[in-house]
N, C-alpha and C positions, 0 to 999 in steps of 0.2 A: 644743600645736602648736609646731613648731620652724621657724626661718627659714633652715634649711640649703638649699642649692641642690639640685635634683633629681640623683639619682645617674645617672651615665652608663651607657649600655647599654639594652637593651630593658626597658621597663616592662610589668608584667602588665596595666595598665589601658590601654595605648596600643593603638590599632586596628591599626597596622602596625609591624613591626619596622624598625629603621633599616637603610638600604641604602647601599652604597658609591656615591659619585657618580663619573661618568666623569672621567678625568684632564683631558681637553681638552673643555670645554663646546661648542666649535664643531663637534666631530665627534660624531654620534650613535653610541650603542653598537649593535653589530651584533646582540647578543643581550640579553635582559633579564637583570637580576641573578639570581644563583642562587636566591634565596629568593622571587622574584616568581612568584606563582601566580594572577595575575589572569585569565589565559586558559587554557582547557583545552588540554592537550598534544595530544589526538587530534582536535580539531576540534569543531564544533558538532553535527554529526550523529551522533556516536558513541553517544550515549545511546539513540537510537531506530534503531539499525542494522537490526534485523530486522523492522520493521513493514511494509516494502513487500512482502516475500515473504509475510508472514502475511496482509496485505490481499488480495493476489492469490489466495491460497488460499481465503480466506473468500468472495470474489466467485465463484470457481469452484464452491465448495460450494453457494452460493445458486442458481447456475444449474442445478446438478444437482437440487437440492431442488425448484426450480420445475418442472422437467421431470417429476420423479416425481409431484408433486402434480397436474399437469395430466393425466398418464396415469391416475392413480387416479380423478380425478373425471370423466373423459370418459364412462364409462357413465351416470353420473348426469345429465350434461348432455344426452346423446342421448335418454334416456328421458323427461326432463321438459320438453324444449323442443320446441315444435311446428314451428318453422321452422328449417331448417338454417343460415339466415343468422346466427343467434346463435352457433351452434357455430363457424361459419367465422370470425366476428369474434373470438371468444375464442381460437381457434387462431392467428389472425394476430397477435393481441396477445401471446400467449405466445411466438410465433416472434420477434417484434421485440424483446421484453424478453430472451429467451434469447440472441439474436444480440448485443445490446448487452452483456450480462453476459459472454458468451464472449469478445468482443473486448476488453473491459476486463481480464478475467483474463489473456488472452494477452499483451497489451501490458505490463501491470504485471508479469507473470511474467518476461518477457524483460528488462525493465529491472532487476528484482530480481536475476535471474541474472547480468547483466552487472556489477552492483555487488557481487556475492557476498554478498547479503543473504538469509539463509535459503535456500540453494540447493536443498534438498530440497523445501520447500514451493513455491518458485518453479518448479521442474521439474514438480511435480504440477499447478500452476496452468496452466503452458504446455500440458501434455498435455490437461487437461480443457477448457481454453478452445478449443484447436484442434479437439477432437472436437465440442464444442458448436457451433462455427461450421460445421464440415463437415456435421453432422447437420441443422442448421437450414436451411442452403442447399439440401441435398439434398431435405428435406421440402418446402420452398417450390417448388423446381424441379419436383418430381414432381407436386405439387398444381396448379401452373400448366399443366404438360403435360397432365394429366388433364382440366383444364377446357377447354383449347384443342382437344384431339384428340377429345373425346367430347362 
């Protein structure tokens, strides 16, 4: 072991390379030193930029899948249930869930499109969400009118 002073310059063992200090300590620097990489240059949300559009698309796909599932099992429900109240309850439950999923897909799709996050998936989610809302409201309105008028 030698008693020589440490060599000047960056050491391979040191966690941070040496930085230049500002000339006047009373004035803060406007920009960090050139080698300072403590904060990302693009912001905190850059790593997950496309998740909002993708989330809106997945919610819209779940709304469509729920509608297809209910359409598929409707004959089974009608043949195996003795009272129409069970079918009406399941149809109302499907309508409420479909309306909630359609609204969520529409809102998230609009937000994602405004942020330019996955614009194609956001556009698909906007279209599917709007159609889901329109179809559900139309089905509920026609069912209500049928009940009231007849």
